[in-house]
Biopython code that builds the backbone (N, CA, C, O; Angstrom):
import numpy as np
from Bio.PDB.StructureBuilder import StructureBuilder

atoms = [
    (1, "MET", "N", (-127.003, -107.578, -98.139)),
    (1, "MET", "CA", (-126.871, -106.921, -96.863)),
    (1, "MET", "C", (-128.259, -106.657, -96.353)),
    (1, "MET", "O", (-129.048, -106.088, -97.108)),
    (2, "LYS", "N", (-128.664, -107.038, -95.061)),
    (2, "LYS", "CA", (-129.938, -106.745, -94.552)),
    (2, "LYS", "C", (-130.319, -105.213, -94.616)),
    (2, "LYS", "O", (-129.340, -104.466, -94.637)),
    (3, "ALA", "N", (-131.364, -104.700, -94.644)),
    (3, "ALA", "CA", (-131.594, -103.189, -94.576)),
    (3, "ALA", "C", (-131.323, -102.698, -93.039)),
    (3, "ALA", "O", (-130.790, -101.608, -92.834)),
    (4, "SER", "N", (-131.680, -103.475, -92.076)),
    (4, "SER", "CA", (-131.313, -103.013, -90.739)),
    (4, "SER", "C", (-129.906, -102.906, -90.490)),
    (4, "SER", "O", (-129.449, -102.000, -89.793)),
    (5, "THR", "N", (-129.189, -103.799, -91.033)),
    (5, "THR", "CA", (-127.585, -103.696, -90.930)),
    (5, "THR", "C", (-126.912, -102.358, -91.650)),
    (5, "THR", "O", (-126.005, -101.642, -91.225)),
    (6, "LYS", "N", (-127.664, -102.268, -92.879)),
    (6, "LYS", "CA", (-127.085, -101.081, -93.669)),
    (6, "LYS", "C", (-127.489, -99.841, -92.972)),
    (6, "LYS", "O", (-126.653, -98.937, -92.965)),
    (7, "PHE", "N", (-128.744, -99.616, -92.320)),
    (7, "PHE", "CA", (-129.198, -98.564, -91.704)),
    (7, "PHE", "C", (-128.349, -98.405, -90.470)),
    (7, "PHE", "O", (-128.039, -97.250, -90.179)),
    (8, "GLY", "N", (-127.973, -99.273, -89.789)),
    (8, "GLY", "CA", (-126.998, -99.177, -88.615)),
    (8, "GLY", "C", (-125.671, -98.799, -89.013)),
    (8, "GLY", "O", (-125.018, -98.125, -88.215)),
    (9, "MET", "N", (-125.242, -99.073, -89.951)),
    (9, "MET", "CA", (-123.881, -98.703, -90.514)),
    (9, "MET", "C", (-123.878, -97.234, -90.929)),
    (9, "MET", "O", (-122.923, -96.495, -90.694)),
    (10, "ILE", "N", (-125.098, -96.805, -91.618)),
    (10, "ILE", "CA", (-125.123, -95.427, -91.974)),
    (10, "ILE", "C", (-125.187, -94.592, -90.904)),
    (10, "ILE", "O", (-124.620, -93.500, -90.922)),
    (11, "ALA", "N", (-125.958, -95.073, -89.760)),
    (11, "ALA", "CA", (-126.311, -94.155, -88.507)),
    (11, "ALA", "C", (-124.954, -94.081, -87.806)),
    (11, "ALA", "O", (-124.623, -92.990, -87.340)),
    (12, "ALA", "N", (-124.134, -95.128, -87.684)),
    (12, "ALA", "CA", (-122.926, -95.102, -86.870)),
    (12, "ALA", "C", (-121.972, -94.079, -87.715)),
    (12, "ALA", "O", (-121.334, -93.203, -87.130)),
    (13, "ALA", "N", (-121.920, -94.250, -89.121)),
    (13, "ALA", "CA", (-121.115, -93.432, -89.739)),
    (13, "ALA", "C", (-121.345, -91.838, -89.427)),
    (13, "ALA", "O", (-120.447, -91.060, -89.103)),
    (14, "ALA", "N", (-122.679, -91.524, -89.586)),
    (14, "ALA", "CA", (-123.170, -90.242, -89.425)),
    (14, "ALA", "C", (-122.808, -89.816, -88.033)),
    (14, "ALA", "O", (-122.351, -88.689, -87.843)),
    (15, "LEU", "N", (-122.987, -90.651, -87.067)),
    (15, "LEU", "CA", (-122.689, -90.293, -85.701)),
    (15, "LEU", "C", (-121.238, -89.899, -85.476)),
    (15, "LEU", "O", (-120.911, -88.831, -84.959)),
    (16, "LEU", "N", (-120.442, -90.772, -85.871)),
    (16, "LEU", "CA", (-118.868, -90.538, -86.059)),
    (16, "LEU", "C", (-118.598, -89.268, -86.754)),
    (16, "LEU", "O", (-117.848, -88.459, -86.207)),
    (17, "ALA", "N", (-119.074, -89.028, -87.786)),
    (17, "ALA", "CA", (-118.766, -87.707, -88.574)),
    (17, "ALA", "C", (-119.247, -86.736, -87.838)),
    (17, "ALA", "O", (-118.536, -85.732, -87.815)),
    (18, "PHE", "N", (-120.372, -86.692, -87.132)),
    (18, "PHE", "CA", (-120.986, -85.507, -86.258)),
    (18, "PHE", "C", (-119.924, -85.393, -85.082)),
    (18, "PHE", "O", (-119.458, -84.304, -84.748)),
    (19, "ALA", "N", (-119.615, -86.448, -84.551)),
    (19, "ALA", "CA", (-118.737, -86.279, -83.208)),
    (19, "ALA", "C", (-117.226, -85.628, -83.627)),
    (19, "ALA", "O", (-116.611, -84.866, -82.881)),
    (20, "VAL", "N", (-116.785, -86.027, -84.838)),
    (20, "VAL", "CA", (-115.525, -85.499, -85.130)),
    (20, "VAL", "C", (-115.567, -84.084, -85.579)),
    (20, "VAL", "O", (-114.622, -83.352, -85.287)),
    (21, "LEU", "N", (-116.575, -83.630, -86.264)),
    (21, "LEU", "CA", (-116.701, -82.233, -86.758)),
    (21, "LEU", "C", (-117.130, -81.493, -85.638)),
    (21, "LEU", "O", (-116.598, -80.385, -85.589)),
    (22, "ASN", "N", (-117.938, -81.745, -84.698)),
    (22, "ASN", "CA", (-118.204, -81.070, -83.706)),
    (22, "ASN", "C", (-117.087, -80.992, -82.691)),
    (22, "ASN", "O", (-117.092, -79.947, -82.040)),
    (23, "GLY", "N", (-116.187, -81.805, -82.423)),
    (23, "GLY", "CA", (-115.285, -81.657, -81.587)),
    (23, "GLY", "C", (-114.166, -80.881, -82.037)),
    (23, "GLY", "O", (-113.395, -80.400, -81.207)),
    (24, "THR", "N", (-113.984, -80.694, -83.383)),
    (24, "THR", "CA", (-112.844, -79.818, -84.063)),
    (24, "THR", "C", (-113.455, -78.413, -84.560)),
    (24, "THR", "O", (-113.173, -77.984, -85.678)),
    (25, "GLY", "N", (-114.124, -77.864, -83.868)),
    (25, "GLY", "CA", (-114.779, -76.469, -84.366)),
    (25, "GLY", "C", (-113.660, -75.519, -84.468)),
    (25, "GLY", "O", (-112.591, -75.687, -83.882)),
    (26, "CYS", "N", (-113.946, -74.466, -85.264)),
    (26, "CYS", "CA", (-113.009, -73.469, -85.563)),
    (26, "CYS", "C", (-112.994, -72.181, -84.802)),
    (26, "CYS", "O", (-112.226, -71.237, -84.990)),
    (27, "GLN", "N", (-114.003, -72.280, -83.869)),
    (27, "GLN", "CA", (-114.266, -70.976, -83.031)),
    (27, "GLN", "C", (-113.258, -71.028, -81.919)),
    (27, "GLN", "O", (-113.013, -72.091, -81.348)),
    (28, "GLN", "N", (-112.659, -69.879, -81.598)),
    (28, "GLN", "CA", (-111.787, -69.730, -80.382)),
    (28, "GLN", "C", (-112.305, -69.081, -79.271)),
    (28, "GLN", "O", (-113.239, -68.316, -79.513)),
    (29, "SER", "N", (-111.944, -69.183, -78.110)),
    (29, "SER", "CA", (-112.491, -68.499, -76.897)),
    (29, "SER", "C", (-112.072, -67.100, -77.121)),
    (29, "SER", "O", (-110.969, -66.860, -77.610)),
    (30, "SER", "N", (-112.996, -66.055, -76.748)),
    (30, "SER", "CA", (-112.667, -64.864, -76.609)),
    (30, "SER", "C", (-111.763, -64.324, -75.544)),
    (30, "SER", "O", (-111.145, -63.262, -75.614)),
    (31, "THR", "N", (-111.755, -65.144, -74.586)),
    (31, "THR", "CA", (-110.791, -64.779, -73.235)),
    (31, "THR", "C", (-109.794, -65.902, -73.244)),
    (31, "THR", "O", (-110.158, -67.077, -73.210)),
    (32, "PRO", "N", (-108.356, -65.482, -73.295)),
    (32, "PRO", "CA", (-107.334, -66.460, -73.343)),
    (32, "PRO", "C", (-107.327, -67.212, -71.957)),
    (32, "PRO", "O", (-107.538, -66.584, -70.919)),
    (33, "THR", "N", (-107.116, -68.376, -71.958)),
    (33, "THR", "CA", (-106.950, -69.240, -70.790)),
    (33, "THR", "C", (-105.533, -69.303, -70.351)),
    (33, "THR", "O", (-104.654, -69.527, -71.183)),
    (34, "PRO", "N", (-105.232, -69.104, -68.995)),
    (34, "PRO", "CA", (-103.867, -69.072, -68.543)),
    (34, "PRO", "C", (-103.210, -70.528, -68.804)),
    (34, "PRO", "O", (-103.956, -71.504, -68.892)),
    (35, "PRO", "N", (-101.920, -70.655, -68.917)),
    (35, "PRO", "CA", (-101.296, -71.778, -69.058)),
    (35, "PRO", "C", (-101.624, -72.884, -67.778)),
    (35, "PRO", "O", (-101.941, -72.545, -66.638)),
    (36, "VAL", "N", (-101.498, -73.996, -68.165)),
    (36, "VAL", "CA", (-101.663, -75.049, -67.082)),
    (36, "VAL", "C", (-100.721, -74.855, -65.870)),
    (36, "VAL", "O", (-99.505, -74.734, -66.012)),
    (37, "GLY", "N", (-101.277, -74.833, -64.802)),
    (37, "GLY", "CA", (-100.361, -74.670, -63.528)),
    (37, "GLY", "C", (-100.285, -73.287, -63.218)),
    (37, "GLY", "O", (-99.675, -72.961, -62.199)),
    (38, "GLN", "N", (-100.839, -72.374, -63.977)),
    (38, "GLN", "CA", (-100.724, -70.952, -63.485)),
    (38, "GLN", "C", (-102.205, -70.430, -63.052)),
    (38, "GLN", "O", (-103.193, -70.531, -63.779)),
    (39, "ALA", "N", (-102.199, -69.916, -61.885)),
    (39, "ALA", "CA", (-103.536, -69.426, -61.392)),
    (39, "ALA", "C", (-103.904, -68.089, -61.871)),
    (39, "ALA", "O", (-102.996, -67.310, -62.159)),
    (40, "THR", "N", (-105.192, -67.713, -61.996)),
    (40, "THR", "CA", (-105.480, -66.424, -62.470)),
    (40, "THR", "C", (-105.653, -65.550, -61.229)),
    (40, "THR", "O", (-106.103, -65.951, -60.156)),
    (41, "ASN", "N", (-105.244, -64.316, -61.501)),
    (41, "ASN", "CA", (-105.136, -63.260, -60.391)),
    (41, "ASN", "C", (-106.517, -62.604, -60.522)),
    (41, "ASN", "O", (-106.666, -61.833, -61.471)),
    (42, "VAL", "N", (-107.532, -62.811, -59.698)),
    (42, "VAL", "CA", (-108.762, -62.213, -59.718)),
    (42, "VAL", "C", (-108.705, -60.536, -59.427)),
    (42, "VAL", "O", (-109.431, -59.697, -59.960)),
    (43, "ALA", "N", (-107.731, -60.315, -58.519)),
    (43, "ALA", "CA", (-107.751, -58.921, -58.128)),
    (43, "ALA", "C", (-107.263, -58.096, -59.470)),
    (43, "ALA", "O", (-107.720, -56.960, -59.591)),
    (44, "SER", "N", (-106.569, -58.475, -60.256)),
    (44, "SER", "CA", (-106.050, -57.763, -61.411)),
    (44, "SER", "C", (-107.227, -57.675, -62.481)),
    (44, "SER", "O", (-107.111, -56.878, -63.412)),
    (45, "GLN", "N", (-108.190, -58.359, -62.384)),
    (45, "GLN", "CA", (-109.299, -58.388, -63.348)),
    (45, "GLN", "C", (-110.400, -57.402, -62.797)),
    (45, "GLN", "O", (-111.426, -57.314, -63.472)),
    (46, "THR", "N", (-110.319, -56.787, -61.850)),
    (46, "THR", "CA", (-111.402, -55.773, -61.184)),
    (46, "THR", "C", (-111.154, -54.641, -61.840)),
    (46, "THR", "O", (-110.025, -54.352, -62.237)),
    (47, "VAL", "N", (-112.229, -53.873, -62.016)),
    (47, "VAL", "CA", (-112.234, -52.573, -62.711)),
    (47, "VAL", "C", (-111.814, -51.410, -61.580)),
    (47, "VAL", "O", (-112.306, -51.438, -60.452)),
    (48, "GLN", "N", (-111.002, -50.544, -61.933)),
    (48, "GLN", "CA", (-110.666, -49.526, -60.964)),
    (48, "GLN", "C", (-110.875, -48.217, -61.547)),
    (48, "GLN", "O", (-110.632, -48.031, -62.739)),
    (49, "TYR", "N", (-111.330, -47.249, -60.758)),
    (49, "TYR", "CA", (-111.623, -45.905, -61.153)),
    (49, "TYR", "C", (-110.686, -44.961, -60.512)),
    (49, "TYR", "O", (-110.327, -45.148, -59.349)),
    (50, "THR", "N", (-110.242, -43.887, -61.256)),
    (50, "THR", "CA", (-109.324, -42.901, -60.765)),
    (50, "THR", "C", (-109.688, -41.510, -61.180)),
    (50, "THR", "O", (-110.468, -41.396, -62.126)),
    (51, "CYS", "N", (-109.263, -40.531, -60.645)),
    (51, "CYS", "CA", (-109.390, -39.123, -61.050)),
    (51, "CYS", "C", (-108.447, -38.737, -62.132)),
    (51, "CYS", "O", (-107.269, -39.071, -62.001)),
    (52, "SER", "N", (-108.784, -38.139, -63.081)),
    (52, "SER", "CA", (-107.807, -37.773, -64.005)),
    (52, "SER", "C", (-106.852, -36.531, -63.565)),
    (52, "SER", "O", (-105.837, -36.236, -64.196)),
    (53, "MET", "N", (-107.228, -35.951, -62.590)),
    (53, "MET", "CA", (-106.319, -34.981, -61.907)),
    (53, "MET", "C", (-105.577, -35.520, -60.774)),
    (53, "MET", "O", (-104.505, -34.983, -60.493)),
    (54, "HIS", "N", (-105.977, -36.463, -60.114)),
    (54, "HIS", "CA", (-105.416, -37.289, -59.020)),
    (54, "HIS", "C", (-105.145, -38.713, -59.173)),
    (54, "HIS", "O", (-105.782, -39.531, -58.509)),
    (55, "PRO", "N", (-104.209, -39.081, -60.031)),
    (55, "PRO", "CA", (-103.997, -40.501, -60.328)),
    (55, "PRO", "C", (-103.906, -41.386, -59.190)),
    (55, "PRO", "O", (-104.225, -42.568, -59.315)),
    (56, "ASP", "N", (-103.449, -40.860, -57.957)),
    (56, "ASP", "CA", (-103.257, -41.642, -56.736)),
    (56, "ASP", "C", (-104.622, -42.087, -56.155)),
    (56, "ASP", "O", (-104.721, -43.017, -55.355)),
    (57, "VAL", "N", (-105.601, -41.407, -56.582)),
    (57, "VAL", "CA", (-107.097, -41.840, -56.072)),
    (57, "VAL", "C", (-107.486, -43.052, -56.808)),
    (57, "VAL", "O", (-107.501, -43.025, -58.039)),
    (58, "LEU", "N", (-107.798, -44.104, -56.160)),
    (58, "LEU", "CA", (-108.149, -45.372, -56.767)),
    (58, "LEU", "C", (-109.404, -45.955, -55.969)),
    (58, "LEU", "O", (-109.435, -46.041, -54.741)),
    (59, "GLN", "N", (-110.396, -46.330, -56.793)),
    (59, "GLN", "CA", (-111.527, -46.887, -56.065)),
    (59, "GLN", "C", (-112.231, -48.021, -56.970)),
    (59, "GLN", "O", (-112.182, -47.934, -58.197)),
    (60, "GLU", "N", (-112.832, -48.995, -56.379)),
    (60, "GLU", "CA", (-113.439, -50.211, -57.206)),
    (60, "GLU", "C", (-114.762, -49.802, -57.758)),
    (60, "GLU", "O", (-115.323, -50.633, -58.472)),
    (61, "LYS", "N", (-115.361, -48.648, -57.546)),
    (61, "LYS", "CA", (-116.599, -48.299, -57.938)),
    (61, "LYS", "C", (-116.632, -46.751, -58.447)),
    (61, "LYS", "O", (-115.872, -45.904, -57.978)),
    (62, "PRO", "N", (-117.580, -46.482, -59.440)),
    (62, "PRO", "CA", (-117.584, -45.121, -59.820)),
    (62, "PRO", "C", (-118.069, -44.136, -58.631)),
    (62, "PRO", "O", (-118.813, -44.468, -57.707)),
    (63, "GLY", "N", (-117.553, -42.979, -58.818)),
    (63, "GLY", "CA", (-117.976, -41.856, -57.783)),
    (63, "GLY", "C", (-117.334, -40.541, -58.125)),
    (63, "GLY", "O", (-116.988, -40.195, -59.254)),
    (64, "LYS", "N", (-117.213, -39.825, -56.970)),
    (64, "LYS", "CA", (-116.566, -38.456, -57.176)),
    (64, "LYS", "C", (-115.090, -38.661, -56.522)),
    (64, "LYS", "O", (-114.864, -39.546, -55.698)),
    (65, "CYS", "N", (-114.214, -37.833, -56.939)),
    (65, "CYS", "CA", (-112.776, -37.775, -56.399)),
    (65, "CYS", "C", (-113.001, -37.044, -55.003)),
    (65, "CYS", "O", (-113.669, -36.016, -54.886)),
    (66, "PRO", "N", (-112.428, -37.632, -54.072)),
    (66, "PRO", "CA", (-112.623, -37.046, -52.703)),
    (66, "PRO", "C", (-111.775, -35.695, -52.433)),
    (66, "PRO", "O", (-112.021, -34.901, -51.525)),
    (67, "LYS", "N", (-110.733, -35.575, -53.382)),
    (67, "LYS", "CA", (-109.841, -34.251, -53.363)),
    (67, "LYS", "C", (-110.577, -33.138, -54.128)),
    (67, "LYS", "O", (-110.636, -32.013, -53.633)),
    (68, "CYS", "N", (-111.136, -33.408, -55.306)),
    (68, "CYS", "CA", (-111.487, -32.302, -56.064)),
    (68, "CYS", "C", (-112.930, -32.416, -56.523)),
    (68, "CYS", "O", (-113.469, -31.520, -57.173)),
    (69, "GLY", "N", (-113.553, -33.558, -56.164)),
    (69, "GLY", "CA", (-115.049, -33.519, -56.692)),
    (69, "GLY", "C", (-115.244, -33.970, -58.116)),
    (69, "GLY", "O", (-116.407, -34.050, -58.511)),
    (70, "MET", "N", (-114.233, -34.285, -58.965)),
    (70, "MET", "CA", (-114.624, -34.519, -60.226)),
    (70, "MET", "C", (-114.959, -36.068, -60.465)),
    (70, "MET", "O", (-114.479, -36.905, -59.701)),
    (71, "ASP", "N", (-115.691, -36.397, -61.408)),
    (71, "ASP", "CA", (-116.096, -37.827, -61.836)),
    (71, "ASP", "C", (-114.936, -38.608, -61.971)),
    (71, "ASP", "O", (-113.970, -38.168, -62.593)),
    (72, "LEU", "N", (-114.929, -39.905, -61.369)),
    (72, "LEU", "CA", (-113.890, -40.849, -61.561)),
    (72, "LEU", "C", (-114.100, -41.516, -62.798)),
    (72, "LEU", "O", (-115.253, -41.758, -63.153)),
    (73, "ILE", "N", (-113.047, -41.870, -63.556)),
    (73, "ILE", "CA", (-113.006, -42.564, -64.746)),
    (73, "ILE", "C", (-112.387, -44.007, -64.772)),
    (73, "ILE", "O", (-111.650, -44.345, -63.846)),
    (74, "VAL", "N", (-112.634, -44.770, -65.688)),
    (74, "VAL", "CA", (-111.973, -46.129, -65.518)),
    (74, "VAL", "C", (-110.529, -46.005, -65.852)),
    (74, "VAL", "O", (-110.128, -45.304, -66.781)),
    (75, "LYS", "N", (-109.767, -46.696, -65.081)),
    (75, "LYS", "CA", (-108.425, -46.630, -65.242)),
    (75, "LYS", "C", (-107.937, -47.687, -66.240)),
    (75, "LYS", "O", (-108.211, -48.877, -66.091)),
    (76, "LYS", "N", (-107.217, -47.226, -67.246)),
    (76, "LYS", "CA", (-106.747, -48.168, -68.246)),
    (76, "LYS", "C", (-105.451, -48.715, -68.031)),
    (76, "LYS", "O", (-104.980, -49.521, -68.833)),
]
sb = StructureBuilder()
sb.init_structure("model")
sb.init_model(0)
sb.init_chain("A")
sb.init_seg("    ")
for serial, (resi, resn, name, xyz) in enumerate(atoms, 1):
    if name == "N":
        sb.init_residue(resn, " ", resi, " ")
    sb.init_atom(name, np.array(xyz, "f"), 0.0, 1.0, " ", f" {name:<3s}", serial, name[0])
structure = sb.get_structure()
């Protein structure tokens, strides 16, 4: 076998091995993806802030409660 043919076969085998191993990585995404055909609800992913004394107060940014002046906390 010629040296150039042998080198070509080794290079092709290495490239194939790299492609297979790279495509089958074991890392998973930290955020789950929605099932196919199901849209994501962007509004439900926004952070909301509320007052610990007045849970009916909801805002999209931190601040003070308009009823009692307490700091708003992240709604869980």
